[in-house]
C-alpha positions as CSV (number, residue, x, y, z in Angstrom):
1,X,-190.5,-39.9,55.4
2,X,-194.0,-41.2,56.4
3,X,-194.8,-40.9,60.1
4,X,-195.6,-44.6,60.4
5,X,-191.9,-45.3,59.9
6,X,-190.6,-43.0,62.5
7,X,-189.2,-44.3,65.8
8,X,-190.6,-41.5,68.1
9,X,-194.4,-41.5,68.5
10,X,-194.4,-37.6,68.8
11,X,-192.4,-35.0,67.0
12,X,-189.7,-32.7,68.4
13,X,-191.9,-29.7,67.5
14,X,-195.7,-29.7,67.3
15,X,-197.5,-26.8,65.6
16,X,-201.1,-26.1,66.2
17,X,-203.2,-23.6,64.2
18,X,-204.7,-22.8,60.8
19,X,-204.4,-24.9,57.7
20,X,-205.8,-23.3,54.5
21,X,-205.6,-23.4,50.8
22,X,-204.5,-20.0,49.6
23,X,-205.7,-18.3,46.4
24,X,-203.1,-15.6,45.9
25,X,-203.7,-12.9,43.4
26,X,-201.1,-10.4,42.2
27,X,-203.0,-7.2,41.4
28,X,-201.9,-3.7,40.2
29,X,-204.1,-2.2,43.0
30,X,-206.7,-3.1,45.6
31,X,-210.3,-3.2,44.6
32,X,-212.7,-0.6,46.0
33,X,-216.5,-0.8,46.2
34,X,-218.3,-1.1,42.9
35,X,-214.9,-1.6,41.3
36,X,-213.1,-4.2,39.2
37,X,-209.4,-5.0,39.0
38,X,-207.7,-7.5,36.6
39,X,-205.6,-10.2,38.3
40,X,-202.0,-10.2,36.9
41,X,-201.1,-13.6,38.3
42,X,-203.0,-16.3,40.3
43,X,-201.3,-18.9,42.5
44,X,-203.1,-21.7,44.4
45,X,-201.1,-23.3,47.2
46,X,-201.1,-24.7,50.8
47,X,-201.3,-21.9,53.3
48,X,-202.4,-20.9,56.8
49,X,-200.0,-19.8,59.5
50,X,-199.5,-23.3,61.0
51,X,-199.0,-24.8,57.6
52,X,-196.4,-22.2,56.6
53,X,-194.5,-22.7,59.9
54,X,-194.6,-26.5,59.7
55,X,-193.3,-26.7,56.1
56,X,-190.7,-24.1,56.8
57,X,-189.2,-25.7,59.9
58,X,-189.4,-29.2,58.2
59,X,-187.2,-27.8,55.4
60,X,-184.7,-26.8,58.2
61,X,-184.4,-30.5,59.1
62,X,-186.6,-30.4,62.2
63,X,-189.0,-33.2,63.1
64,X,-192.4,-31.4,63.1
65,X,-196.0,-32.5,63.3
66,X,-199.0,-30.3,62.4
67,X,-202.2,-30.2,64.5
68,X,-205.0,-28.9,62.4
69,X,-208.5,-29.7,61.0
70,X,-209.3,-30.0,57.3
71,X,-212.2,-31.2,55.3
72,X,-213.0,-34.4,53.4
73,X,-212.8,-32.4,50.2
74,X,-210.2,-32.1,47.4
75,X,-208.5,-29.2,49.2
76,X,-208.1,-31.3,52.3
77,X,-206.5,-34.1,50.2
78,X,-204.2,-31.5,48.6
79,X,-203.1,-30.2,52.0
80,X,-202.5,-33.7,53.4
81,X,-200.4,-34.8,50.3
82,X,-198.3,-31.6,50.5
83,X,-197.5,-32.1,54.2
84,X,-196.5,-35.7,53.6
85,X,-194.3,-34.7,50.6
86,X,-192.6,-32.1,52.8
87,X,-191.9,-34.6,55.6
88,X,-194.4,-33.0,58.0
89,X,-196.1,-35.5,60.4
90,X,-199.8,-35.7,59.9
91,X,-200.9,-37.9,62.9
92,X,-203.0,-35.0,64.2
93,X,-204.1,-33.5,60.9
94,X,-207.7,-34.6,61.3
95,X,-210.4,-34.6,58.6
96,X,-213.9,-33.5,59.7
97,X,-217.2,-32.9,57.9
98,X,-216.5,-29.3,57.1
99,X,-214.9,-27.5,54.2
100,X,-211.2,-27.0,54.3
101,X,-210.2,-23.4,55.2
102,X,-209.5,-21.0,52.4
103,X,-207.9,-17.6,52.1
104,X,-208.3,-15.2,49.2
105,X,-205.2,-12.9,49.2
106,X,-204.7,-9.9,47.0
107,X,-201.1,-8.7,46.8
108,X,-200.4,-5.2,45.3
109,X,-197.3,-4.0,43.4
110,X,-195.4,-3.1,46.6
111,X,-196.2,-6.5,48.3
112,X,-198.9,-5.3,50.7
113,X,-201.9,-7.6,51.2
114,X,-205.6,-7.7,51.5
115,X,-207.1,-11.0,52.8
116,X,-210.5,-12.5,52.9
117,X,-210.6,-15.8,54.9
118,X,-213.1,-18.6,55.1
119,X,-212.1,-20.5,58.3
120,X,-214.1,-23.7,57.5
121,X,-212.7,-26.7,59.4
122,X,-210.3,-24.4,61.3
123,X,-213.3,-23.0,63.2
124,X,-214.4,-26.4,64.4
125,X,-211.1,-27.4,66.1
126,X,-211.8,-29.2,69.3
127,X,-208.9,-30.4,71.5
128,X,-208.9,-34.2,71.9
129,X,-207.0,-36.3,74.4
130,X,-204.7,-37.4,71.6
131,X,-203.8,-33.8,70.9
132,X,-202.8,-33.2,74.5
133,X,-200.6,-36.4,74.6
134,X,-199.0,-35.2,71.3
135,X,-198.2,-31.9,72.9
136,X,-196.8,-33.4,76.1
137,X,-194.6,-35.7,74.1
138,X,-193.1,-32.9,72.0
139,X,-190.2,-30.7,73.1
140,X,-191.9,-27.5,71.9
141,X,-195.3,-26.4,70.9
142,X,-195.8,-23.5,68.5
143,X,-199.3,-22.0,68.3
144,X,-200.5,-19.6,65.6
145,X,-203.7,-18.7,64.0
146,X,-206.0,-20.3,66.6
147,X,-208.8,-19.2,68.9
148,X,-208.2,-18.0,72.4
149,X,-210.1,-20.8,74.1
150,X,-208.1,-23.4,72.3
151,X,-204.8,-21.7,73.0
152,X,-205.6,-21.5,76.7
153,X,-206.3,-25.2,76.9
154,X,-203.2,-26.5,75.0
155,X,-200.8,-24.0,76.6
156,X,-201.2,-25.8,79.9
157,X,-199.6,-29.0,78.4
158,X,-196.7,-27.5,76.5
159,X,-193.2,-28.2,77.7
160,X,-192.0,-25.0,75.9
161,X,-194.7,-22.7,74.5
162,X,-194.0,-20.6,71.5
163,X,-196.8,-18.4,70.3
164,X,-197.4,-16.1,67.4
165,X,-200.8,-14.4,68.3
166,X,-201.2,-12.5,65.1
167,X,-203.4,-9.5,64.7
168,X,-206.7,-11.1,65.7
169,X,-205.5,-12.7,69.0
170,X,-203.4,-9.7,69.9
171,X,-206.4,-7.4,69.6
172,X,-207.9,-9.0,72.7
173,X,-205.3,-7.3,74.8
174,X,-203.3,-8.4,77.9
175,X,-206.3,-8.4,80.3
176,X,-207.9,-11.1,78.3
177,X,-204.8,-13.0,77.2
178,X,-202.8,-12.9,80.5
179,X,-203.2,-16.6,81.2
180,X,-201.7,-17.5,77.8
181,X,-199.0,-14.8,78.0
182,X,-197.8,-16.0,81.4
183,X,-197.3,-19.5,80.1
184,X,-195.4,-18.5,77.0
185,X,-191.6,-19.0,76.7
186,X,-191.4,-17.2,73.3
187,X,-193.7,-14.7,71.7
188,X,-193.4,-13.5,68.1
189,X,-195.0,-10.2,67.2
190,X,-194.6,-7.4,64.7
191,X,-194.6,-3.8,65.8
192,X,-198.3,-3.3,65.1
193,X,-199.2,-6.4,67.1
194,X,-197.2,-5.3,70.1
195,X,-199.2,-2.2,70.3
196,X,-202.5,-4.1,69.8
197,X,-201.6,-6.5,72.6
198,X,-200.1,-4.1,75.1
199,X,-201.3,-0.6,74.2
200,X,-197.7,0.6,74.1
201,X,-195.1,1.2,71.4
202,X,-193.1,-1.9,70.5
203,X,-190.2,-1.1,72.8
204,X,-192.3,-0.4,75.9
205,X,-194.7,-3.2,75.0
206,X,-191.9,-5.7,74.8
207,X,-190.6,-4.6,78.2
208,X,-194.1,-5.0,79.6
209,X,-194.3,-8.6,78.3
210,X,-190.9,-9.3,79.9
211,X,-192.2,-7.9,83.2
212,X,-195.1,-10.4,83.0
213,X,-192.6,-13.2,82.9
214,X,-192.1,-14.0,79.2
215,X,-188.5,-15.0,78.8
216,X,-188.2,-14.1,75.1
217,X,-190.1,-11.5,73.1
218,X,-189.3,-11.3,69.4
219,X,-190.4,-8.3,67.5
220,X,-190.1,-8.3,63.7
221,X,-189.6,-4.9,62.1
222,X,-189.9,-5.7,58.4
223,X,-187.1,-4.4,56.3
224,X,-185.4,-3.1,59.5
225,X,-184.8,-6.7,60.8
226,X,-185.8,-8.0,64.2
227,X,-185.2,-7.5,67.9
228,X,-185.1,-10.1,70.7
229,X,-185.9,-8.8,74.2
230,X,-184.9,-10.8,77.2
231,X,-184.0,-10.0,80.8
232,X,-180.4,-9.7,79.7
233,X,-181.1,-6.9,77.2
234,X,-181.9,-6.5,73.5
235,X,-180.4,-8.3,70.6
236,X,-180.9,-6.9,67.1
237,X,-180.4,-8.5,63.7
238,X,-180.6,-6.7,60.4
239,X,-182.1,-8.3,57.2
240,X,-180.8,-8.4,53.7
241,X,-182.2,-5.7,51.3
242,X,-184.7,-7.5,49.0
243,X,-187.7,-6.2,47.0
244,X,-190.8,-7.6,48.7
245,X,-193.0,-9.2,46.0
246,X,-195.4,-10.7,48.6
247,X,-195.2,-10.5,52.4
248,X,-197.7,-13.4,52.9
249,X,-196.2,-15.9,55.4
250,X,-193.1,-13.9,56.2
251,X,-193.7,-13.9,59.9
252,X,-194.3,-17.7,59.8
253,X,-191.0,-18.2,57.9
254,X,-189.2,-16.0,60.4
255,X,-190.6,-18.0,63.4
256,X,-189.6,-21.3,61.6
257,X,-186.0,-20.1,61.2
258,X,-185.8,-18.8,64.7
259,X,-187.2,-22.0,66.4
260,X,-185.2,-24.3,64.2
261,X,-182.1,-22.6,65.5
262,X,-183.3,-22.3,69.1
263,X,-183.9,-26.0,69.5
264,X,-180.5,-26.7,68.2
265,X,-179.1,-24.5,71.0
266,X,-177.6,-21.8,68.7
267,X,-177.1,-18.4,70.3
268,X,-179.8,-15.8,70.1
269,X,-178.1,-13.7,67.4
270,X,-177.9,-16.8,65.2
271,X,-181.6,-17.5,65.8
272,X,-182.6,-14.0,64.7
273,X,-180.3,-14.2,61.7
274,X,-181.9,-17.4,60.5
275,X,-185.3,-16.0,61.1
276,X,-184.5,-13.0,58.9
277,X,-182.9,-15.2,56.3
278,X,-186.0,-17.3,55.9
279,X,-188.3,-14.3,55.9
280,X,-186.3,-12.7,53.2
281,X,-186.6,-15.8,51.0
282,X,-190.3,-15.8,51.6
283,X,-191.1,-12.3,50.5
284,X,-189.1,-12.6,47.3
285,X,-191.7,-14.8,45.6
286,X,-195.5,-15.0,45.4
287,X,-197.0,-17.3,48.0
288,X,-196.4,-18.1,51.7
289,X,-194.2,-21.2,51.4
290,X,-191.0,-20.2,49.7
291,X,-188.4,-21.3,52.3
292,X,-185.5,-23.3,50.8
293,X,-184.3,-26.5,52.3
294,X,-181.4,-26.3,54.7
295,X,-178.9,-27.7,52.2
296,X,-179.8,-24.9,49.8
297,X,-179.3,-22.0,52.2
298,X,-176.2,-19.9,52.0
299,X,-175.1,-20.1,55.7
């Protein structure tokens, strides 16, 4: 459905962050200096953490709009067309005179990744008044793959703030990110990111974030499932055993499944289960956007 035909001027969920075109290469091993490795398979697709989340949650039947910057190039056109095809609102997908972001992703035989990113238009994101109104009109804002200064600015306007800091933002640590952390309602981290952010292991780190006032801390643990930490205790959900072909976008798929269930007021166990289910679908194929539509899920 095109956004011009929608009744509500703003979406239920707004997502702000990186929009890229991914060049995903399946390789037998990672390349070393002065080395050459043949590519077994190459896939070009829409990517970037915000894009992955937006398409994933849209396929869950949620009204979602993406807030990102792309270029006036063919890659920007490709991204815009894909979002519209997927039912993602594009009112705040703005073209600027920069190249669309690109990521060059090598995936080895056990699904591990090596990524080289060209941020392009993503690096030129400037918050406009229309962005702030878009955020205030949405029920929930999910932020992922964006710079600290931008996150601090938009976090003030979110009704419910969901954030996936990723490795780069987490590496700033709590002293630098405390303003953002204290505004967050939900934080998504993997075990490595918890340690980067807090300096503690994932269990103690999650408790530290709760003590700072974050109501929900979600820690994904790969093949061991995921944990949700709240003031009421810990909820754990296992994941199905599946061979990981490519882990690109798995965390974004998890967040999409969790938030889709959360805004439908499902219990926390169901939120975790849906997150794990979508992440499992994601890692079973090459590329970041492999989440099935809600009607095709076995639930």
